[in-house]
MILUMTI-195583 format. One record per residue (C-alpha): residue in three letters; z, y, x. Coordinates in steps of 0.001 Angstrom, whole numbers. Example, Ala and Ser with C-alpha at 12.3 -4.5 7.8 and 13.67 -1.06 7.14 Angstrom:
2
 code      pz      py      px
  ALA    7800   -4500   12300
  SER    7140   -1060   13670
END
This chain:
561
 code      pz      py      px
  MET -100863  -62937   76145
  ASN  -97504  -64756   75978
  ASP  -94119  -63035   75521
  LYS  -93190  -63382   79193
  ALA  -96389  -61688   80326
  GLN  -95905  -58908   77790
  MET  -92346  -58371   79005
  THR  -93529  -58192   82631
  MET  -96218  -55678   81712
  LYS  -93706  -53573   79792
  LYS  -91368  -53528   82807
  ASN  -94233  -52468   85060
  TYR  -95207  -49650   82717
  THR  -91602  -48529   82518
  PHE  -91061  -48601   86289
  HIS  -94253  -46696   87031
  ALA  -93547  -44158   84274
  VAL  -90077  -43404   85688
  LEU  -91485  -43180   89212
  VAL  -94220  -40721   88213
  VAL  -91760  -38554   86256
  LEU  -89338  -38395   89191
  ILE  -92087  -37548   91681
  ILE  -93358  -34694   89492
  THR  -89798  -33438   89032
  PHE  -89084  -33581   92769
  ILE  -92244  -31642   93616
  THR  -91376  -29047   90978
  TYR  -87902  -28398   92362
  TYR  -88559  -28931   96055
  PRO  -88594  -25153   96880
  SER  -84952  -24897   95778
  ILE  -83834  -26955   98775
  ASN  -84579  -24075  101153
  ASN  -82912  -21398   99037
  ASP  -79854  -19447  100130
  PHE  -76601  -18730   98352
  THR  -76645  -15776   95976
  THR  -73968  -13275   95036
  TRP  -74367  -14332   91383
  ASP  -71048  -16267   91234
  ASP  -71690  -18260   94443
  SER  -69178  -16047   96243
  GLY  -66450  -16867   93712
  TYR  -67130  -20582   93751
  ILE  -68054  -21183   97386
  THR  -68765  -18529  100001
  GLN  -65540  -16564   99491
  ASN  -63441  -19329   97969
  ASN  -60662  -20255  100388
  LEU  -59570  -23095   98112
  LEU  -62440  -25192   99478
  LYS  -60592  -25370  102783
  GLN  -57574  -27135  101289
  ASN  -57013  -30848  101725
  SER  -55468  -31694   98352
  PHE  -57945  -32388   95554
  SER  -55071  -32679   93090
  ASP  -54591  -28894   93190
  TYR  -57911  -28449   91370
  PHE  -56396  -30292   88402
  THR  -53088  -28428   88332
  LYS  -52182  -25622   90754
  ASP  -55570  -23929   91157
  LYS  -56987  -25230   87917
  PHE  -58905  -22167   86670
  ILE  -61805  -21040   88838
  MET  -63989  -18137   87648
  GLY  -62583  -18558   84137
  ASN  -63434  -22260   83928
  TYR  -61631  -25570   84194
  HIS  -63914  -28010   86033
  PRO  -61921  -29810   88757
  LEU  -64554  -32481   89440
  THR  -67171  -29827   90063
  MET  -64888  -28026   92509
  ILE  -64130  -31290   94303
  THR  -67851  -31811   94941
  TYR  -67998  -28353   96519
  ALA  -64940  -29123   98636
  ILE  -66500  -32346   99911
  GLU  -69729  -30548  100811
  TYR  -67771  -27774  102506
  SER  -65926  -30331  104634
  PHE  -69287  -31514  106002
  VAL  -71423  -28373  106341
  GLU  -69130  -25458  105422
  LEU  -71481  -22674  104272
  ASP  -74892  -24180  104995
  PRO  -76542  -23974  101543
  LYS  -79086  -26768  102087
  LEU  -76720  -29662  101299
  TYR  -75473  -27930   98150
  HIS  -79066  -27486   96949
  ILE  -80033  -31043   97858
  ASP  -77104  -32421   95881
  ASN  -78012  -30309   92847
  LEU  -81567  -31631   93003
  ILE  -80370  -35233   93396
  LEU  -78191  -34826   90313
  HIS  -81134  -33385   88375
  LEU  -83319  -36336   89407
  LEU  -80584  -38739   88335
  ASN  -80263  -36892   85037
  THR  -84013  -37124   84505
  ALA  -83818  -40882   85088
  LEU  -80880  -41129   82669
  VAL  -82841  -39143   80087
  PHE  -85634  -41719   80410
  TRP  -83112  -44546   79998
  PHE  -81431  -42931   76990
  ILE  -84687  -42173   75169
  PHE  -86097  -45581   76145
  LEU  -83192  -47176   74280
  LEU  -83991  -45028   71246
  GLY  -87773  -45188   71174
  GLY  -89483  -47069   73997
  TRP  -91097  -46105   77285
  GLN  -93852  -43934   75816
  ILE  -91436  -41542   74108
  ALA  -89105  -41714   77108
  SER  -91923  -40694   79454
  ILE  -92752  -37577   77439
  VAL  -89148  -36458   76946
  SER  -88050  -37098   80534
  VAL  -91004  -35302   82141
  LEU  -90482  -32267   79886
  PHE  -86780  -32324   80743
  GLY  -87477  -32795   84430
  VAL  -89941  -29953   84999
  HIS  -89102  -27343   82362
  PRO  -88688  -23840   83864
  MET  -85618  -23052   81735
  HIS  -83776  -25811   83602
  VAL  -84301  -24171   86986
  GLU  -81160  -22077   86504
  SER  -79058  -25240   86181
  VAL  -80555  -26797   89327
  ALA  -81484  -23990   91742
  TRP  -78236  -22080   91157
  ILE  -75539  -23701   93276
  SER  -72817  -22339   90995
  GLU  -74277  -24319   88102
  ARG  -73356  -27623   89721
  LYS  -71116  -28043   86682
  ASP  -74187  -28184   84435
  VAL  -76000  -31003   86214
  LEU  -72740  -32857   86890
  TYR  -71369  -32825   83341
  THR  -74805  -33813   82015
  PHE  -74879  -36811   84374
  PHE  -71614  -38175   82980
  TYR  -72553  -37146   79417
  LEU  -75837  -39071   79480
  ALA  -74221  -42087   81143
  SER  -71533  -42036   78445
  ILE  -73976  -42079   75513
  ILE  -76058  -44806   77189
  PHE  -72991  -47032   77416
  TYR  -72220  -46207   73798
  ILE  -75626  -47496   72735
  TYR  -74897  -50747   74570
  TYR  -71558  -50853   72777
  LEU  -73357  -50547   69449
  ARG  -75733  -53329   70414
  ASN  -73212  -55760   71886
  ASN  -69856  -54640   70423
  LYS  -68170  -55244   73783
  LYS  -65015  -53222   74430
  ILE  -65923  -52740   78085
  PHE  -68840  -50570   77003
  TYR  -66596  -48546   74690
  ALA  -64085  -48048   77528
  ALA  -66881  -46949   79863
  THR  -68097  -44478   77231
  LEU  -64637  -42932   76953
  LEU  -64022  -42816   80705
  LEU  -67378  -41177   81423
  PHE  -66657  -38658   78673
  VAL  -63453  -37665   80471
  PHE  -65402  -37226   83710
  SER  -67923  -35070   81853
  LEU  -65155  -32889   80406
  LEU  -63632  -32500   83873
  SER  -67013  -31281   85105
  LYS  -67666  -28701   82372
  GLY  -66098  -27902   79012
  GLN  -69490  -27926   77304
  ALA  -69112  -31708   77101
  VAL  -66858  -31290   74034
  THR  -69897  -31901   71803
  LEU  -70192  -35570   72808
  PRO  -68295  -36996   69768
  ILE  -70840  -35319   67484
  THR  -73653  -36811   69561
  LEU  -72100  -40265   69196
  LEU  -72023  -39830   65418
  LEU  -75689  -38855   65525
  ILE  -76480  -42013   67484
  ASP  -74631  -43993   64809
  TYR  -76821  -42322   62208
  PHE  -79984  -43006   64204
  TYR  -79192  -46690   64481
  HIS  -77691  -47259   61020
  LYS  -79561  -44547   59062
  LYS  -76444  -43294   57313
  PHE  -73025  -41869   58083
  SER  -69986  -44046   57467
  TRP  -66256  -43528   57902
  LYS  -65985  -46683   59986
  TYR  -68159  -45022   62613
  PHE  -65874  -42003   62588
  ILE  -62688  -43995   63278
  ASN  -63656  -45078   66790
  LYS  -64499  -41446   67617
  ILE  -60920  -40240   67068
  PRO  -59976  -40456   70802
  PHE  -63151  -38531   71628
  PHE  -62413  -35781   69118
  MET  -58832  -35506   70369
  LEU  -60085  -35014   73929
  SER  -62626  -32456   72725
  VAL  -59927  -30426   70979
  LEU  -57687  -30584   74066
  PHE  -60392  -29486   76477
  GLY  -61644  -26887   74005
  ILE  -58197  -25283   74050
  ILE  -58102  -25464   77848
  ALA  -61538  -23799   78005
  ILE  -60390  -20908   75802
  ILE  -57253  -20408   77915
  ALA  -59352  -20490   81092
  GLN  -61826  -17926   79748
  ARG  -59037  -15618   78651
  SER  -57463  -15849   82109
  VAL  -60286  -13653   83409
  HIS  -60884  -11660   80195
  VAL  -64362  -13144   79814
  PHE  -64581  -12528   76059
  ASN  -66377   -9252   75462
  SER  -65166   -6348   73391
  SER  -66829   -7495   70185
  THR  -64826  -10700   70002
  ILE  -63500  -11177   66486
  THR  -59761  -11730   66390
  ILE  -57329  -11804   63514
  ASN  -55523   -8691   64714
  LYS  -58526   -6674   63564
  ILE  -57461   -7234   59937
  ILE  -53673   -7114   60291
  THR  -52865   -3521   59477
  THR  -51198   -1287   56932
  ASP  -52075   -1486   53219
  ASN  -53863    1855   53012
  VAL  -56588     791   55477
  VAL  -56746   -2954   54860
  LEU  -59997   -2744   52886
  SER  -61619    -753   55662
  LYS  -60487   -3317   58222
  LEU  -61695   -6204   56071
  PHE  -65075   -4538   55727
  HIS  -65191   -4025   59500
  PHE  -64301   -7685   60032
  ALA  -67003   -8836   57583
  ASN  -69531   -6591   59309
  LEU  -68637   -8041   62714
  LEU  -68904  -11556   61328
  PHE  -72344  -10849   59851
  GLU  -73452   -9252   63105
  ARG  -72360  -12326   65062
  LEU  -74299  -14528   62636
  CYS  -77443  -12435   63176
  ILE  -77060  -12538   66944
  ALA  -76413  -16294   66941
  SER  -79458  -16880   64716
  TYR  -81616  -14750   66987
  GLY  -80299  -16676   69996
  LEU  -81157  -20040   68432
  LEU  -84691  -18895   67599
  THR  -85089  -17519   71117
  TYR  -84104  -20855   72650
  CYS  -86688  -22588   70426
  TYR  -89341  -20077   71456
  LYS  -88631  -20158   75186
  LEU  -88462  -23962   75291
  LEU  -91988  -23963   73914
  ILE  -93297  -20860   75738
  PRO  -91061  -20244   78788
  ILE  -92137  -16725   79750
  ASN  -90114  -13727   80957
  LEU  -87232  -15958   82015
  SER  -84194  -14241   83463
  ILE  -80653  -14910   84609
  PHE  -79583  -12172   82222
  TYR  -80637  -11327   78661
  PRO  -78768   -8172   77586
  TYR  -77505   -7488   74101
  PRO  -79768   -5129   72148
  LYS  -78978   -1438   71927
  LYS  -77949    -306   68476
  VAL  -79687    2593   66767
  ASP  -77438    4489   64334
  GLY  -75069    1523   64415
  PHE  -77726   -1051   63536
  LEU  -79293   -3886   65504
  PRO  -83111   -4152   65764
  GLU  -84748   -5525   62595
  ILE  -85567   -8923   64104
  PHE  -81852   -9718   64328
  TYR  -81392   -9276   60565
  LEU  -84515  -11354   59887
  ALA  -83376  -14211   62141
  PRO  -80888  -15797   59657
  LEU  -83551  -15663   56920
  ILE  -86105  -17349   59185
  LEU  -83615  -20073   60096
  PHE  -82698  -20588   56450
  GLY  -86385  -20941   55573
  LEU  -86888  -23513   58315
  PHE  -83807  -25415   57148
  VAL  -85123  -25544   53585
  LEU  -88513  -26757   54851
  VAL  -86961  -29532   56917
  PHE  -84632  -30543   54094
  ILE  -87417  -30768   51537
  LYS  -90029  -32449   53716
  TRP  -88158  -34502   56336
  ARG  -84553  -35024   55212
  LYS  -85153  -38803   55015
  ASN  -86850  -38960   58405
  LYS  -84104  -40098   60774
  THR  -86077  -39061   63855
  VAL  -86446  -35457   62706
  VAL  -82837  -35259   61500
  PHE  -81455  -36805   64695
  ALA  -83542  -34631   67009
  LEU  -82742  -31349   65250
  LEU  -79041  -32092   64861
  PHE  -78778  -33178   68512
  PHE  -80324  -29865   69569
  ILE  -78225  -27740   67202
  ALA  -74936  -29588   67794
  ASN  -75160  -29209   71557
  ILE  -76281  -25601   71600
  PHE  -74132  -24339   68709
  PRO  -70980  -23639   70814
  LEU  -73130  -21476   73106
  LEU  -74706  -19225   70468
  GLN  -72279  -16313   71010
  LEU  -70558  -16621   67634
  LEU  -67513  -16141   69826
  PRO  -69058  -13719   72326
  VAL  -68562  -14630   75971
  GLY  -69927  -12416   78713
  SER  -72700   -9861   78334
  SER  -75803  -12072   78038
  ILE  -77108  -12956   74590
  ILE  -78600  -16278   75778
  SER  -78685  -18156   79083
  ASP  -81377  -20496   80374
  ARG  -78773  -22986   81596
  TYR  -77388  -23473   78105
  SER  -80628  -25222   77112
  TYR  -80261  -27957   79761
  LEU  -78788  -30786   77684
  PRO  -79579  -29520   74142
  SER  -83304  -29449   74961
  LEU  -83379  -33254   74748
  GLY  -83340  -33071   70965
  TYR  -86133  -30502   71020
  PHE  -88268  -32590   73403
  PHE  -87543  -35778   71450
  LEU  -89034  -34129   68375
  ILE  -92066  -32885   70330
  ALA  -92653  -36355   71792
  HIS  -92664  -37973   68361
  PHE  -95012  -35280   67098
  VAL  -97434  -36023   69940
  ILE  -97306  -39746   69176
  TYR  -97841  -38997   65487
  LEU -100885  -36838   66176
  SER -102424  -39597   68263
  GLY -102317  -41970   65277
  TYR  -99314  -44047   66313
  LYS  -95679  -44392   65354
  ILE  -92577  -45813   66968
  GLU  -90808  -48709   65282
  GLU  -87861  -50382   67007
  GLY  -89008  -49104   70372
  LYS  -92588  -50313   69947
  LEU  -95760  -48262   69691
  ILE  -97467  -49231   66431
  ALA -101024  -48228   65563
  SER -101071  -46189   62379
  ILE -104299  -44210   62359
  SER -103843  -43285   58742
  SER -100631  -41454   59622
  SER -102512  -38994   61817
  PRO -103636  -35902   59918
  PHE -106359  -35239   62465
  PHE -107303  -38769   63620
  LEU -107210  -37414   67136
  ASN -108400  -39430   70094
  ARG -105502  -40845   72121
  LYS -107051  -39815   75443
  LEU -107523  -36299   74139
  ILE -103853  -36211   73133
  LEU -102764  -37391   76598
  VAL -104919  -34757   78312
  THR -103601  -32111   75925
  LEU -100028  -33164   76751
  LEU -100713  -33225   80490
  PHE -101863  -29599   80460
  PRO  -98541  -28039   79314
  VAL  -96609  -30433   81579
  LEU  -98557  -29140   84579
  ILE  -98077  -25554   83396
  TYR  -94322  -26136   83021
  ALA  -94168  -27821   86437
  TYR  -95981  -24949   88139
  ALA  -93811  -22366   86357
  GLY  -90693  -24300   87315
  ASN  -91834  -24483   90930
  GLN  -92387  -20712   91001
  ARG  -89087  -20090   89219
  CYS  -87275  -21939   92007
  LYS  -88639  -19319   94421
  VAL  -87049  -16563   92337
  TRP  -83710  -18120   93272
  LYS  -84533  -17859   97000
  ASP  -81783  -15289   97579
  SER  -79916  -12476   95872
  GLU  -82638   -9920   96529
  THR  -85416  -11935   94840
  LEU  -83089  -12909   92009
  TYR  -81970   -9406   91027
  ALA  -85435   -7938   91575
  ASN  -86750  -10474   89061
  VAL  -84192   -9388   86458
  LEU  -85095   -5742   86923
  GLU  -88768   -6543   86316
  ASN  -87803   -7407   82742
  TYR  -84706   -5230   82258
  PRO  -84849   -2208   84609
  ASP  -82159    -304   82668
  GLN  -79341   -2743   83467
  ASN  -76859    -765   85513
  TYR  -74889   -3789   86714
  ILE  -77982   -5536   88091
  GLN  -79062   -2292   89759
  TYR  -75611   -2200   91346
  LYS  -75818   -5862   92445
  LEU  -79187   -5287   94132
  GLY  -77815   -2148   95764
  ARG  -74919   -4213   97039
  VAL  -77357   -6736   98549
  TYR  -79071   -3969  100544
  PHE  -75700   -2467  101504
  ASP  -74555   -5802  102965
  LYS  -77841   -6143  104874
  ALA  -77404   -2634  106242
  GLU  -73922   -3472  107532
  ILE  -75210   -6616  109239
  HIS  -77938   -4642  111027
  ALA  -75404   -1949  111975
  LYS  -73172   -4566  113629
  GLN  -76225   -5789  115555
  ASN  -76894   -2177  116621
  ASN  -80236   -2137  114772
  LEU  -79661    1418  113604
  ASP  -83116    2117  112193
  SER  -83069   -1061  110094
  SER  -79512    -316  109036
  LYS  -80437    3162  107838
  HIS  -83458    1752  105981
  PHE  -81296    -680  104001
  PHE  -78614    1942  103319
  GLN  -81316    4135  101820
  LYS  -82540    1241   99641
  ALA  -78950     658   98553
  ILE  -78609    4342   97639
  LEU  -81735    4105   95484
  HIS  -80273    1306   93338
  PHE  -76722    2691   93254
  THR  -78184    5977   92053
  LYS  -80115    4230   89278
  SER  -76919    2432   88293
  VAL  -74867    5620   87852
  GLU  -77765    7309   86081
  ILE  -77711    4520   83506
  ASN  -73928    4378   83308
  PRO  -72061    7329   84874
  GLN  -68743    5585   84118
  PHE  -69401    2719   86557
  ALA  -66963    3339   89406
  LYS  -68240     566   91706
  ALA  -71689    2146   91847
  TRP  -70164    5537   92735
  GLN  -68194    3816   95483
  GLY  -71362    2130   96767
  LEU  -73142    5482   96830
  ALA  -70272    7111   98695
  LEU  -70061    4409  101366
  SER  -73838    4320  101852
  ASN  -74033    8073  102336
  TYR  -70986    7913  104600
  HIS  -72744    5454  106891
  ILE  -75866    7585  107227
  GLY  -73868   10759  107849
  ARG  -74094   12526  104463
  LEU  -70370   13192  104414
  ASP  -70198   16025  101889
  LEU  -72194   13999   99389
  ALA  -70065   10935  100097
  LYS  -66924   12994   99374
  VAL  -68230   14062   95954
  GLU  -69212   10488   95067
  ILE  -65925    8897   96127
  ASP  -64114   11556   94085
  SER  -66131   10426   91061
  ALA  -65126    6808   91680
  ILE  -61441    7769   91995
  SER  -61533    9817   88806
  LEU  -62771    6713   86948
  THR  -60382    4187   88560
  PRO  -57453    6160   90010
  ASN  -55273    3111   90651
  LEU  -57547    1303   93114
  PRO  -56099    1543   96673
  GLU  -59367     823   98495
  LEU  -60961    3964   97063
  TYR  -58306    6156   98675
  LEU  -58818    4327  101972
  ASN  -62559    4981  101632
  ARG  -61904    8675  101035
  SER  -59437    8754  103923
  ALA  -62220    7593  106273
  ILE  -64528   10293  104920
  PHE  -61846   12987  105390
  MET  -61313   11775  108945
  MET  -65028   12191  109729
  LEU  -64829   15675  108169
  ASN  -61943   16423  110568
  ASP  -59479   16872  107693
  THR  -56630   14806  109154
  THR  -54024   16005  106648
  ALA  -56084   14940  103625
  SER  -56939   11662  105348
  LEU  -53286   10763  105954
  HIS  -52388   11796  102402
  ASP  -54911    9311  101011
  VAL  -53558    6566  103278
  GLU  -50073    7157  101883
  LYS  -51460    7155   98335
  ALA  -53124    3800   98990
  LYS  -49859    2366  100388
  LEU  -47960    3420   97272
  LEU  -50536    1751   95011
  ILE  -50431   -1458   97067
  ILE  -46613   -1564   96824
  LYS  -46844   -1211   93039
END
C-alpha cells in the first residue's frame, strides 16, 4: 500500500472515530436538553438576574463585573444573548451547553491526536465525552463557564502545538488570544501556562529556560486573573471559616506560640483534606458511584478528622515514590500525571472555598491527563505502543500478551457503563426537586439541602395556591414543612429554615405555631426586615393589629438603616 493510500485510510479512520465518539456523547447527554432550570445558582445567574435584560455587554467587563463571586464576562454575555432570544425557556441554554460539550469532545480528540494518534485520541475523547462526573458541567446551566472556558483552553493548546511544529507567530498569537478568552470565561484557566510547559516537555523531553521565556505573557495574565478571582470571591465572602490568613498568627508575644501551633495545625489539616480530595477524584474518575452536587466536609470527633484523611498524604507520597522510581523517565506517564495534578491543584481546597470538599465539575478538564494515562495503559496491555503518533506492534512489551480484540471489548464495557451512568445522571438534573432529593439519598443530614428541597415544595405550593388548587397547595406546604423541620432539627441556628416553617404553617392556618417559628427566626437574625413583615402578617391574622403595626414600623426602621 502506497503512502497516499495509507494517508487516505488514516483520514477515514480518524473521521469515523470522531463521528462515533460524538454520536455516543450526544446520546449520553440528550436527556439534559429537556431539563428545567434549578435553584442551585441558576436563579443568581439567569432566572432572577436582571442584568441579562441590559443592552450593554461592556458592563459585564466593568460595571457589573462580579456575578455570584466570579469574574466571567464572556460566560454572562452568552446568557444575555440566549435571554434576548428565548428569555427564560431553558431548552436553548441546555442545547448550547451540550453543543459546547460536543465541541470540547472533538477538540479533545484533536489535541490528543496531535500527541499520540487517532487510537489514543479515540479512547481519551470517548471517556471525556461520556463520563458521569462531567454531567455537572454540561447539564447544569450555571456551569456554562466550565464548558466555555474549556473550549477556548483546548483551542489555545492546539494552536500552541502547531506553533511548536511550525514556529509561526500567528499560531503563538492565536494561543495567547484564546487564552484571554478562556480566562474571561472562567478563572480556572490560569493553569494554561503550566500546561504549555508540559507540552514543551512532551515534545522535547526536557525542560528548558528558552521554553519558559515565551510563557511570560501567559504567566502575567494568570497572575492578574488570579488576583481578580480572589477579589471576586471575597466580594461575596465565599471563603469558609477555616481559611488560613496571616492575621491568625499576628498577635501578642505571650500567645504567639499558641497561634503558630494553631496555624501549623490548620495548614496540616488543609494538606490532609487536599490529599483526600485528590485521591477521591482519582477514585471517582475510575469508579463514578454515589455522585453528588455536594460533598460535605467530614465531622470532627474530639477535634480530629476521620483516619482516612490523615492516611491520604501518606498514600499520595507512596504513589509519588512509586512513579518516580519506576516511570520518571517515561514522558507519557509524567506528562499525563502532571497535566492532571496541575489543572486540579488549584481546586483541592488548600484555600477552602465554599462548603463542598470536592466537586464533580472540577474534574472536567483535569480528567484529560487521567484518561490519557488510561488510554496508553490499554494500548500497552494490548501489546502495542505509540511512537510519533503511530501504533507500533510490540508484543514483548505486554505483560499479559492479551488479545487485541479482547482488550477492545474490555474497553467497550466500561465506556458503555459510563455512558449509561452519564445518561441517568442527566435525569438527576431534571429539576430542583430531583437534584436535591438525589443529594439527600447520600447525605440526609445536610440541613441546607433539606432547606433547599423544602423551598422547592414551598414555591410549588404557592403556585398551586395562586391557581386556586387548594388541596394541592396544602399538600406541597406539608411537604415543605417536613424538610424545613428536618433542617432545623439538624441545625437549630438556621434562621431561613425557621422562616420557611413559619410561612408554611401560616399558609395552612397553623397561626400559633407560625408565630413561635417566626420568633425563632427573628431571634437568630434580628436585623432582617422581611422577618418582621412576615410576623406582622401573622399578627394580623391573629387579630392583633397593634403588634402587627409595630412590626411594620420595625421593618421600616431597618430598611432605612
